[in-house]
A tleap script that builds the chain and sets N, CA, C and O, in Angstrom:
source leaprc.protein.ff14SB
mol = sequence {
  NMET ASN ILE ILE ARG TYR PRO SER ALA GLU
  ALA ILE ASN GLU ALA VAL ARG ARG ASP SER
  ARG LEU ILE ALA ALA ILE SER HIE ASP GLY
  SER SER ALA VAL VAL ALA PRO ILE GLU GLU
  ALA GLY GLU HIE SER LEU LEU LEU VAL LEU
  SER GLY HIE THR ASP THR ASP VAL LYS ASN
  PHE PHE ARG ILE ALA PHE ASN SER SER SER
  ALA ASP TRP ASP PHE THR CYS PRO ALA GLY
  TYR ARG ALA ILE PRO ASP GLY SER GLN ARG
  THR SER ALA TYR TYR ASN ASP GLY LEU ARG
  LYS ILE PRO GLU PHE LEU VAL MET PHE GLY
  TYR PHE SER LYS LEU ASN ILE LYS ASN ALA
  PRO PRO ASP ILE TRP ASP CPHE
}
set mol.1.N position { 86.157 102.530 124.246 }
set mol.1.CA position { 87.944 103.171 124.471 }
set mol.1.C position { 88.042 103.079 126.225 }
set mol.1.O position { 87.369 103.428 127.195 }
set mol.2.N position { 89.415 102.328 125.919 }
set mol.2.CA position { 90.011 102.544 126.959 }
set mol.2.C position { 90.640 103.888 127.344 }
set mol.2.O position { 91.455 104.430 126.597 }
set mol.3.N position { 90.253 104.439 128.538 }
set mol.3.CA position { 90.842 105.411 128.945 }
set mol.3.C position { 92.104 105.269 130.324 }
set mol.3.O position { 91.826 105.103 131.512 }
set mol.4.N position { 93.379 105.382 129.779 }
set mol.4.CA position { 94.300 105.297 131.023 }
set mol.4.C position { 94.253 106.927 131.484 }
set mol.4.O position { 94.045 107.997 130.913 }
set mol.5.N position { 94.555 106.500 132.790 }
set mol.5.CA position { 94.503 107.618 133.657 }
set mol.5.C position { 95.929 107.970 134.532 }
set mol.5.O position { 96.135 107.418 135.613 }
set mol.6.N position { 96.832 108.890 133.979 }
set mol.6.CA position { 98.106 108.879 134.394 }
set mol.6.C position { 98.314 110.093 134.933 }
set mol.6.O position { 98.116 111.140 134.317 }
set mol.7.N position { 98.800 110.007 136.332 }
set mol.7.CA position { 99.816 109.118 137.078 }
set mol.7.C position { 98.603 108.119 137.952 }
set mol.7.O position { 99.053 107.183 138.613 }
set mol.8.N position { 97.344 108.307 137.937 }
set mol.8.CA position { 96.765 107.609 138.830 }
set mol.8.C position { 94.851 107.832 138.679 }
set mol.8.O position { 94.715 109.055 138.696 }
set mol.9.N position { 93.836 107.371 138.585 }
set mol.9.CA position { 92.558 107.617 138.590 }
set mol.9.C position { 92.735 109.105 139.869 }
set mol.9.O position { 92.558 110.284 139.560 }
set mol.10.N position { 93.101 108.619 141.221 }
set mol.10.CA position { 92.990 109.750 142.044 }
set mol.10.C position { 93.611 111.068 141.473 }
set mol.10.O position { 92.958 112.061 141.154 }
set mol.11.N position { 94.925 110.935 141.394 }
set mol.11.CA position { 95.703 112.485 140.594 }
set mol.11.C position { 94.939 112.780 139.630 }
set mol.11.O position { 95.242 113.935 139.332 }
set mol.12.N position { 93.515 112.158 138.460 }
set mol.12.CA position { 92.990 112.556 137.641 }
set mol.12.C position { 91.547 113.552 138.012 }
set mol.12.O position { 91.077 114.569 137.502 }
set mol.13.N position { 91.145 112.659 139.181 }
set mol.13.CA position { 90.125 113.036 139.738 }
set mol.13.C position { 90.311 114.201 140.517 }
set mol.13.O position { 89.292 114.891 140.551 }
set mol.14.N position { 91.425 114.726 141.260 }
set mol.14.CA position { 91.862 115.608 142.071 }
set mol.14.C position { 91.909 117.045 141.053 }
set mol.14.O position { 91.472 118.153 141.366 }
set mol.15.N position { 92.682 116.595 139.544 }
set mol.15.CA position { 92.719 117.644 139.000 }
set mol.15.C position { 91.083 118.183 138.225 }
set mol.15.O position { 90.718 119.342 138.027 }
set mol.16.N position { 90.404 117.012 137.937 }
set mol.16.CA position { 88.841 117.216 137.607 }
set mol.16.C position { 87.891 118.174 139.089 }
set mol.16.O position { 86.739 118.605 139.047 }
set mol.17.N position { 88.697 118.237 140.037 }
set mol.17.CA position { 87.738 118.533 140.839 }
set mol.17.C position { 88.458 120.125 140.810 }
set mol.17.O position { 87.818 121.163 140.645 }
set mol.18.N position { 89.342 120.068 140.931 }
set mol.18.CA position { 90.553 121.706 140.633 }
set mol.18.C position { 89.963 122.082 139.320 }
set mol.18.O position { 90.017 123.273 139.014 }
set mol.19.N position { 89.463 121.324 138.580 }
set mol.19.CA position { 89.471 122.092 137.109 }
set mol.19.C position { 90.845 122.573 136.678 }
set mol.19.O position { 91.103 123.751 136.433 }
set mol.20.N position { 91.578 121.715 136.617 }
set mol.20.CA position { 92.957 121.929 136.068 }
set mol.20.C position { 93.136 121.463 134.778 }
set mol.20.O position { 92.343 120.641 134.318 }
set mol.21.N position { 93.986 121.839 134.189 }
set mol.21.CA position { 94.429 121.680 132.887 }
set mol.21.C position { 94.782 120.293 132.225 }
set mol.21.O position { 95.872 120.084 132.758 }
set mol.22.N position { 94.648 119.669 131.749 }
set mol.22.CA position { 94.670 118.052 131.598 }
set mol.22.C position { 95.416 118.373 129.505 }
set mol.22.O position { 95.286 119.221 128.623 }
set mol.23.N position { 96.121 117.097 129.707 }
set mol.23.CA position { 96.387 117.070 128.288 }
set mol.23.C position { 95.763 115.602 127.972 }
set mol.23.O position { 95.349 114.800 128.809 }
set mol.24.N position { 95.786 115.491 126.959 }
set mol.24.CA position { 95.389 113.843 126.271 }
set mol.24.C position { 95.640 113.119 124.907 }
set mol.24.O position { 95.641 113.940 123.990 }
set mol.25.N position { 95.818 112.036 124.555 }
set mol.25.CA position { 96.617 111.490 123.760 }
set mol.25.C position { 95.328 110.765 123.050 }
set mol.25.O position { 94.524 110.404 123.909 }
set mol.26.N position { 94.960 110.489 121.862 }
set mol.26.CA position { 93.623 109.916 121.654 }
set mol.26.C position { 93.979 109.099 120.555 }
set mol.26.O position { 94.114 109.679 119.478 }
set mol.27.N position { 94.136 108.036 120.592 }
set mol.27.CA position { 94.118 106.862 119.461 }
set mol.27.C position { 93.523 107.108 118.051 }
set mol.27.O position { 92.304 107.088 117.878 }
set mol.28.N position { 94.553 107.379 116.871 }
set mol.28.CA position { 93.409 107.536 115.469 }
set mol.28.C position { 92.103 106.590 115.710 }
set mol.28.O position { 90.935 106.936 115.536 }
set mol.29.N position { 92.578 105.289 116.159 }
set mol.29.CA position { 91.251 104.462 115.657 }
set mol.29.C position { 90.100 104.551 117.054 }
set mol.29.O position { 88.971 104.061 117.062 }
set mol.30.N position { 90.616 105.151 117.937 }
set mol.30.CA position { 89.336 105.480 118.744 }
set mol.30.C position { 89.446 104.387 119.978 }
set mol.30.O position { 88.727 104.645 120.944 }
set mol.31.N position { 90.307 103.130 120.066 }
set mol.31.CA position { 90.695 102.359 120.969 }
set mol.31.C position { 90.978 102.513 122.151 }
set mol.31.O position { 90.732 101.776 123.106 }
set mol.32.N position { 91.783 103.989 122.087 }
set mol.32.CA position { 92.427 104.128 123.623 }
set mol.32.C position { 92.949 105.487 123.750 }
set mol.32.O position { 93.468 106.067 122.797 }
set mol.33.N position { 92.801 106.082 125.083 }
set mol.33.CA position { 93.638 107.586 125.177 }
set mol.33.C position { 94.059 107.546 126.353 }
set mol.33.O position { 93.496 106.890 127.229 }
set mol.34.N position { 95.326 108.386 126.576 }
set mol.34.CA position { 95.653 108.623 128.052 }
set mol.34.C position { 95.659 110.025 128.117 }
set mol.34.O position { 95.748 110.866 127.222 }
set mol.35.N position { 95.547 110.130 129.341 }
set mol.35.CA position { 95.127 111.383 130.047 }
set mol.35.C position { 96.058 111.620 131.312 }
set mol.35.O position { 96.387 110.775 132.145 }
set mol.36.N position { 96.376 112.845 131.269 }
set mol.36.CA position { 96.804 113.390 132.558 }
set mol.36.C position { 96.826 114.789 132.968 }
set mol.36.O position { 96.526 115.648 132.139 }
set mol.37.N position { 97.157 115.118 134.193 }
set mol.37.CA position { 97.398 116.942 134.583 }
set mol.37.C position { 98.418 116.952 133.782 }
set mol.37.O position { 99.265 116.069 133.648 }
set mol.38.N position { 98.302 118.389 133.012 }
set mol.38.CA position { 99.610 118.900 132.419 }
set mol.38.C position { 100.825 118.987 133.023 }
set mol.38.O position { 101.947 118.861 132.531 }
set mol.39.N position { 100.418 119.263 134.370 }
set mol.39.CA position { 102.001 119.309 135.063 }
set mol.39.C position { 102.589 118.071 135.681 }
set mol.39.O position { 103.435 118.240 136.559 }
set mol.40.N position { 102.162 116.525 135.248 }
set mol.40.CA position { 102.614 115.340 135.097 }
set mol.40.C position { 103.464 115.120 134.184 }
set mol.40.O position { 104.609 114.689 134.318 }
set mol.41.N position { 102.724 115.518 132.903 }
set mol.41.CA position { 103.687 115.134 131.729 }
set mol.41.C position { 104.120 116.440 130.912 }
set mol.41.O position { 105.144 116.360 130.233 }
set mol.42.N position { 103.613 117.281 130.932 }
set mol.42.CA position { 103.764 118.388 130.182 }
set mol.42.C position { 103.792 118.276 128.344 }
set mol.42.O position { 103.606 119.318 127.715 }
set mol.43.N position { 103.956 117.381 127.830 }
set mol.43.CA position { 103.527 117.048 126.408 }
set mol.43.C position { 103.456 115.564 125.903 }
set mol.43.O position { 103.985 114.544 126.344 }
set mol.44.N position { 102.769 115.744 125.016 }
set mol.44.CA position { 101.728 114.163 124.494 }
set mol.44.C position { 103.165 113.027 124.789 }
set mol.44.O position { 103.189 112.172 125.674 }
set mol.45.N position { 104.121 113.267 123.936 }
set mol.45.CA position { 104.702 112.404 123.326 }
set mol.45.C position { 105.829 111.667 124.884 }
set mol.45.O position { 106.334 110.548 124.985 }
set mol.46.N position { 105.868 112.697 125.736 }
set mol.46.CA position { 105.952 112.121 126.923 }
set mol.46.C position { 105.085 111.736 127.915 }
set mol.46.O position { 105.517 111.255 128.962 }
set mol.47.N position { 103.652 111.923 127.665 }
set mol.47.CA position { 102.888 110.821 128.121 }
set mol.47.C position { 102.517 109.955 128.096 }
set mol.47.O position { 101.982 109.316 129.002 }
set mol.48.N position { 102.752 109.614 126.735 }
set mol.48.CA position { 102.664 107.921 125.770 }
set mol.48.C position { 103.827 107.045 126.662 }
set mol.48.O position { 103.703 105.907 127.113 }
set mol.49.N position { 104.703 107.733 126.736 }
set mol.49.CA position { 106.312 106.959 127.348 }
set mol.49.C position { 105.671 106.642 128.838 }
set mol.49.O position { 105.577 105.562 129.422 }
set mol.50.N position { 105.272 107.937 129.236 }
set mol.50.CA position { 105.326 107.843 131.156 }
set mol.50.C position { 104.227 106.765 131.475 }
set mol.50.O position { 104.362 105.707 132.091 }
set mol.51.N position { 103.079 107.319 130.884 }
set mol.51.CA position { 102.030 105.777 131.050 }
set mol.51.C position { 102.088 104.612 130.527 }
set mol.51.O position { 101.033 104.015 130.317 }
set mol.52.N position { 103.456 103.966 130.164 }
set mol.52.CA position { 103.307 102.895 129.466 }
set mol.52.C position { 102.627 102.078 128.260 }
set mol.52.O position { 102.557 100.900 127.909 }
set mol.53.N position { 102.078 103.552 127.732 }
set mol.53.CA position { 100.949 102.964 126.912 }
set mol.53.C position { 101.896 101.586 125.797 }
set mol.53.O position { 102.972 101.146 126.203 }
set mol.54.N position { 101.542 101.297 125.020 }
set mol.54.CA position { 102.091 100.138 124.026 }
set mol.54.C position { 102.610 100.754 123.145 }
set mol.54.O position { 103.768 100.449 122.861 }
set mol.55.N position { 101.844 101.992 122.294 }
set mol.55.CA position { 102.358 102.449 121.308 }
set mol.55.C position { 102.926 103.640 121.179 }
set mol.55.O position { 102.091 104.430 120.737 }
set mol.56.N position { 104.096 104.205 121.383 }
set mol.56.CA position { 104.264 105.488 121.779 }
set mol.56.C position { 104.876 106.435 120.881 }
set mol.56.O position { 105.778 107.265 120.995 }
set mol.57.N position { 104.082 106.044 119.916 }
set mol.57.CA position { 104.147 107.206 118.433 }
set mol.57.C position { 103.326 108.211 118.566 }
set mol.57.O position { 102.142 107.903 118.700 }
set mol.58.N position { 103.698 109.747 118.571 }
set mol.58.CA position { 102.396 110.706 118.998 }
set mol.58.C position { 102.191 110.983 117.690 }
set mol.58.O position { 101.725 112.087 117.408 }
set mol.59.N position { 102.491 110.065 116.678 }
set mol.59.CA position { 101.815 110.595 115.477 }
set mol.59.C position { 100.779 109.924 115.043 }
set mol.59.O position { 100.043 110.354 114.155 }
set mol.60.N position { 100.671 109.148 115.449 }
set mol.60.CA position { 98.717 108.212 115.693 }
set mol.60.C position { 98.121 108.085 116.639 }
set mol.60.O position { 97.606 107.055 117.074 }
set mol.61.N position { 98.120 109.607 117.270 }
set mol.61.CA position { 96.901 110.008 118.648 }
set mol.61.C position { 96.681 111.338 118.047 }
set mol.61.O position { 97.590 111.991 117.535 }
set mol.62.N position { 95.450 111.725 118.122 }
set mol.62.CA position { 94.712 113.402 118.100 }
set mol.62.C position { 95.474 113.902 119.959 }
set mol.62.O position { 95.604 113.262 121.002 }
set mol.63.N position { 95.693 114.848 119.686 }
set mol.63.CA position { 96.505 115.439 120.530 }
set mol.63.C position { 95.437 116.673 121.189 }
set mol.63.O position { 94.946 117.426 120.348 }
set mol.64.N position { 95.088 116.890 122.547 }
set mol.64.CA position { 94.320 118.033 123.333 }
set mol.64.C position { 94.386 118.149 124.338 }
set mol.64.O position { 94.160 117.163 125.038 }
set mol.65.N position { 94.741 119.451 124.973 }
set mol.65.CA position { 94.739 119.772 126.228 }
set mol.65.C position { 93.409 120.483 126.190 }
set mol.65.O position { 92.938 121.126 125.252 }
set mol.66.N position { 92.761 120.194 127.667 }
set mol.66.CA position { 91.666 121.019 127.768 }
set mol.66.C position { 91.346 120.756 129.252 }
set mol.66.O position { 91.987 120.139 130.102 }
set mol.67.N position { 90.203 121.386 129.312 }
set mol.67.CA position { 89.712 121.689 131.119 }
set mol.67.C position { 88.288 121.225 131.112 }
set mol.67.O position { 87.984 120.189 130.520 }
set mol.68.N position { 87.256 122.076 131.854 }
set mol.68.CA position { 85.688 121.818 131.339 }
set mol.68.C position { 85.137 122.522 130.549 }
set mol.68.O position { 84.025 122.243 130.099 }
set mol.69.N position { 85.882 123.703 130.181 }
set mol.69.CA position { 85.109 124.711 129.397 }
set mol.69.C position { 85.669 124.469 127.801 }
set mol.69.O position { 84.913 124.534 126.832 }
set mol.70.N position { 87.085 124.188 127.707 }
set mol.70.CA position { 87.768 124.331 126.334 }
set mol.70.C position { 88.590 123.091 126.014 }
set mol.70.O position { 88.874 122.397 126.991 }
set mol.71.N position { 89.042 122.671 124.776 }
set mol.71.CA position { 89.619 121.540 124.462 }
set mol.71.C position { 90.528 122.363 123.508 }
set mol.71.O position { 89.839 123.037 122.741 }
set mol.72.N position { 91.539 122.477 123.365 }
set mol.72.CA position { 92.639 122.894 122.238 }
set mol.72.C position { 93.229 121.524 121.865 }
set mol.72.O position { 93.897 120.713 122.505 }
set mol.73.N position { 92.718 121.545 120.520 }
set mol.73.CA position { 93.242 120.135 119.241 }
set mol.73.C position { 94.436 120.753 118.504 }
set mol.73.O position { 94.358 121.706 117.729 }
set mol.74.N position { 95.519 120.108 118.832 }
set mol.74.CA position { 96.566 120.219 118.412 }
set mol.74.C position { 96.573 119.970 116.752 }
set mol.74.O position { 97.218 118.937 116.571 }
set mol.75.N position { 96.144 120.472 115.562 }
set mol.75.CA position { 95.887 119.491 114.864 }
set mol.75.C position { 97.075 119.572 113.364 }
set mol.75.O position { 97.164 120.305 112.379 }
set mol.76.N position { 97.678 118.627 113.785 }
set mol.76.CA position { 98.818 117.728 113.241 }
set mol.76.C position { 98.934 116.693 112.347 }
set mol.76.O position { 99.421 115.609 112.667 }
set mol.77.N position { 98.527 116.946 111.258 }
set mol.77.CA position { 98.038 115.788 110.278 }
set mol.77.C position { 98.959 115.083 109.806 }
set mol.77.O position { 99.433 115.584 108.786 }
set mol.78.N position { 99.698 113.552 110.297 }
set mol.78.CA position { 100.567 113.598 109.507 }
set mol.78.C position { 100.997 112.671 108.306 }
set mol.78.O position { 100.145 111.936 107.805 }
set mol.79.N position { 102.208 112.678 107.856 }
set mol.79.CA position { 102.214 112.730 106.604 }
set mol.79.C position { 101.200 110.927 105.350 }
set mol.79.O position { 100.760 110.734 104.216 }
set mol.80.N position { 101.394 110.145 106.712 }
set mol.80.CA position { 101.049 108.776 106.186 }
set mol.80.C position { 99.436 108.290 107.015 }
set mol.80.O position { 99.170 107.133 107.342 }
set mol.81.N position { 98.479 109.552 107.232 }
set mol.81.CA position { 97.920 109.398 107.772 }
set mol.81.C position { 96.697 108.678 106.476 }
set mol.81.O position { 96.220 109.074 105.412 }
set mol.82.N position { 96.564 107.164 107.520 }
set mol.82.CA position { 95.595 106.103 106.910 }
set mol.82.C position { 95.660 105.778 105.550 }
set mol.82.O position { 94.787 105.357 104.792 }
set mol.83.N position { 97.040 106.088 105.336 }
set mol.83.CA position { 97.561 105.678 103.955 }
set mol.83.C position { 97.223 106.197 102.588 }
set mol.83.O position { 97.359 105.710 101.465 }
set mol.84.N position { 96.558 107.772 103.197 }
set mol.84.CA position { 95.992 108.649 101.806 }
set mol.84.C position { 96.919 109.383 101.223 }
set mol.84.O position { 97.611 110.253 101.753 }
set mol.85.N position { 96.926 108.975 99.970 }
set mol.85.CA position { 98.221 109.664 99.144 }
set mol.85.C position { 97.841 111.373 98.763 }
set mol.85.O position { 98.679 112.217 98.445 }
set mol.86.N position { 96.890 111.514 98.848 }
set mol.86.CA position { 96.337 113.222 98.073 }
set mol.86.C position { 96.268 113.919 99.398 }
set mol.86.O position { 95.411 113.501 100.178 }
set mol.87.N position { 96.893 114.733 99.710 }
set mol.87.CA position { 96.896 115.658 100.412 }
set mol.87.C position { 95.888 116.219 101.184 }
set mol.87.O position { 95.929 116.546 102.370 }
set mol.88.N position { 95.180 116.277 100.561 }
set mol.88.CA position { 93.972 117.181 100.619 }
set mol.88.C position { 92.896 116.552 101.456 }
set mol.88.O position { 92.316 116.890 102.488 }
set mol.89.N position { 92.823 115.338 100.510 }
set mol.89.CA position { 92.230 114.093 101.000 }
set mol.89.C position { 92.493 113.413 102.695 }
set mol.89.O position { 91.648 113.135 103.546 }
set mol.90.N position { 93.946 113.301 102.742 }
set mol.90.CA position { 94.183 113.112 103.699 }
set mol.90.C position { 94.127 113.905 105.056 }
set mol.90.O position { 94.105 113.360 106.160 }
set mol.91.N position { 94.110 115.053 104.867 }
set mol.91.CA position { 93.745 116.215 105.694 }
set mol.91.C position { 92.193 116.432 106.247 }
set mol.91.O position { 91.782 116.646 107.388 }
set mol.92.N position { 91.427 116.278 104.855 }
set mol.92.CA position { 90.084 116.021 104.988 }
set mol.92.C position { 89.832 114.889 106.069 }
set mol.92.O position { 89.189 115.060 107.105 }
set mol.93.N position { 90.435 113.708 105.672 }
set mol.93.CA position { 90.087 112.693 106.623 }
set mol.93.C position { 90.538 112.593 108.183 }
set mol.93.O position { 89.970 111.817 108.951 }
set mol.94.N position { 91.578 113.417 108.578 }
set mol.94.CA position { 91.943 113.808 109.712 }
set mol.94.C position { 91.291 114.259 110.487 }
set mol.94.O position { 91.040 113.848 111.619 }
set mol.95.N position { 90.753 115.656 109.669 }
set mol.95.CA position { 89.212 116.551 110.308 }
set mol.95.C position { 88.473 115.785 110.341 }
set mol.95.O position { 88.073 115.723 111.504 }
set mol.96.N position { 88.025 115.146 109.788 }
set mol.96.CA position { 86.643 114.599 109.894 }
set mol.96.C position { 86.481 113.333 111.251 }
set mol.96.O position { 85.539 113.274 112.040 }
set mol.97.N position { 87.608 112.470 111.214 }
set mol.97.CA position { 88.180 111.263 111.991 }
set mol.97.C position { 88.401 112.272 113.608 }
set mol.97.O position { 87.899 111.956 114.687 }
set mol.98.N position { 89.201 113.395 113.376 }
set mol.98.CA position { 89.144 113.869 114.754 }
set mol.98.C position { 88.167 114.678 115.344 }
set mol.98.O position { 88.432 115.153 116.448 }
set mol.99.N position { 86.561 115.050 114.571 }
set mol.99.CA position { 85.301 115.719 114.682 }
set mol.99.C position { 84.969 114.785 115.231 }
set mol.99.O position { 84.356 115.153 116.234 }
set mol.100.N position { 85.022 113.347 115.150 }
set mol.100.CA position { 84.024 112.448 115.552 }
set mol.100.C position { 84.956 111.622 117.056 }
set mol.100.O position { 84.303 111.105 117.962 }
set mol.101.N position { 86.065 111.634 117.068 }
set mol.101.CA position { 86.683 110.549 118.188 }
set mol.101.C position { 87.178 111.790 119.353 }
set mol.101.O position { 87.414 111.454 120.514 }
set mol.102.N position { 87.284 113.002 118.981 }
set mol.102.CA position { 87.871 113.859 120.179 }
set mol.102.C position { 86.667 113.763 121.503 }
set mol.102.O position { 86.790 113.495 122.698 }
set mol.103.N position { 85.435 114.134 120.615 }
set mol.103.CA position { 84.245 114.553 121.488 }
set mol.103.C position { 84.019 113.190 121.869 }
set mol.103.O position { 83.715 113.191 123.062 }
set mol.104.N position { 84.028 112.096 121.429 }
set mol.104.CA position { 83.666 110.953 122.121 }
set mol.104.C position { 84.247 110.318 122.940 }
set mol.104.O position { 83.908 109.296 123.537 }
set mol.105.N position { 85.882 111.400 123.030 }
set mol.105.CA position { 86.622 110.514 124.243 }
set mol.105.C position { 86.473 112.042 125.383 }
set mol.105.O position { 86.874 111.811 126.524 }
set mol.106.N position { 86.027 113.278 125.174 }
set mol.106.CA position { 85.454 114.147 126.308 }
set mol.106.C position { 84.130 113.743 127.018 }
set mol.106.O position { 83.866 113.764 128.220 }
set mol.107.N position { 83.126 113.252 125.622 }
set mol.107.CA position { 81.919 112.924 126.713 }
set mol.107.C position { 82.321 111.728 127.356 }
set mol.107.O position { 81.538 111.555 128.290 }
set mol.108.N position { 82.890 111.110 127.326 }
set mol.108.CA position { 83.268 109.834 127.709 }
set mol.108.C position { 84.091 110.000 129.128 }
set mol.108.O position { 84.037 109.227 130.085 }
set mol.109.N position { 84.841 111.170 129.019 }
set mol.109.CA position { 85.477 111.536 130.172 }
set mol.109.C position { 84.579 112.304 131.048 }
set mol.109.O position { 84.903 112.825 132.115 }
set mol.110.N position { 83.469 112.322 130.518 }
set mol.110.CA position { 82.428 113.800 131.221 }
set mol.110.C position { 82.808 115.190 130.829 }
set mol.110.O position { 82.723 116.030 131.725 }
set mol.111.N position { 83.057 115.433 130.105 }
set mol.111.CA position { 83.202 117.261 129.577 }
set mol.111.C position { 82.568 117.113 128.432 }
set mol.111.O position { 82.528 116.173 127.638 }
set mol.112.N position { 81.941 118.442 128.445 }
set mol.112.CA position { 81.201 118.608 127.237 }
set mol.112.C position { 81.746 120.365 126.686 }
set mol.112.O position { 80.976 121.314 126.533 }
set mol.113.N position { 83.066 120.382 126.503 }
set mol.113.CA position { 84.448 121.143 126.779 }
set mol.113.C position { 83.795 121.981 124.804 }
set mol.113.O position { 83.361 121.209 123.949 }
set mol.114.N position { 83.866 123.077 124.610 }
set mol.114.CA position { 84.367 123.346 123.485 }
set mol.114.C position { 85.364 123.491 122.902 }
set mol.114.O position { 86.213 124.256 123.359 }
set mol.115.N position { 85.624 122.647 121.439 }
set mol.115.CA position { 86.624 122.508 120.776 }
set mol.115.C position { 87.244 123.403 120.063 }
set mol.115.O position { 86.616 123.793 119.078 }
set mol.116.N position { 88.276 123.857 120.240 }
set mol.116.CA position { 89.127 124.710 119.463 }
set mol.116.C position { 90.516 124.107 118.552 }
set mol.116.O position { 91.401 123.391 119.022 }
set mol.117.N position { 90.436 124.561 117.274 }
set mol.117.CA position { 91.174 123.758 116.445 }
set mol.117.C position { 92.336 124.458 116.197 }
set mol.117.O position { 92.256 125.393 115.400 }
set mol.118.N position { 93.723 124.132 116.864 }
set mol.118.CA position { 94.611 124.752 116.961 }
set mol.118.C position { 95.676 124.234 115.362 }
set mol.118.O position { 95.855 123.038 115.130 }
set mol.119.N position { 96.266 125.342 114.426 }
set mol.119.CA position { 97.352 125.174 113.577 }
set mol.119.C position { 96.241 124.279 112.343 }
set mol.119.O position { 96.822 123.591 111.504 }
set mol.120.N position { 95.101 124.326 112.316 }
set mol.120.CA position { 94.193 123.963 111.208 }
set mol.120.C position { 94.712 124.807 110.190 }
set mol.120.O position { 95.019 125.991 110.329 }
set mol.121.N position { 94.827 123.805 108.684 }
set mol.121.CA position { 95.130 124.255 107.243 }
set mol.121.C position { 94.236 125.095 106.632 }
set mol.121.O position { 93.245 124.419 106.356 }
set mol.122.N position { 94.115 126.040 106.340 }
set mol.122.CA position { 92.809 126.997 106.217 }
set mol.122.C position { 91.923 126.219 104.875 }
set mol.122.O position { 90.742 126.502 104.676 }
set mol.123.N position { 92.653 125.247 104.037 }
set mol.123.CA position { 91.649 124.169 103.354 }
set mol.123.C position { 90.326 123.759 103.875 }
set mol.123.O position { 89.213 123.748 103.348 }
set mol.124.N position { 90.904 123.298 105.494 }
set mol.124.CA position { 89.577 122.387 105.819 }
set mol.124.C position { 88.773 122.963 106.232 }
set mol.124.O position { 88.057 122.325 107.004 }
set mol.125.N position { 88.363 124.580 105.978 }
set mol.125.CA position { 87.043 125.258 106.183 }
set mol.125.C position { 86.825 125.248 104.552 }
set mol.125.O position { 86.132 126.251 104.381 }
set mol.126.N position { 87.091 124.531 103.005 }
set mol.126.CA position { 86.458 124.688 102.055 }
set mol.126.C position { 85.865 123.709 101.817 }
set mol.126.O position { 86.346 122.644 101.430 }
set mol.127.N position { 84.527 124.008 102.064 }
set mol.127.CA position { 83.513 122.468 101.768 }
set mol.127.C position { 82.479 122.357 100.614 }
set mol.127.O position { 81.835 121.320 100.460 }
savepdb mol mol.pdb
quit
């Protein structure tokens, strides 16, 4: 996974040192992620544009806000996710993929943060 640090590696290192809140956009395929101090971008769509990422469509990314103790995943499954027509199967795939890609990003970043899922539909808990 290629991790792009915005606005710079130094700014990210300082935010980590202070344990400031960060945001990250992690591509669904896990090939790239963009991370920034939350005060630098404020929202994920702006982060993608400011960082110069080649894909600026926020629907193609898992979105988290995090620090060393917790990561909040904004659970918003896109209607066309992986071209799966059935809504329940699509949500399940999005959930499972996110549970693989987000922790992978966090570990590569050097964090072992607790993952909180925000706005998750109740049916993802049906096993």
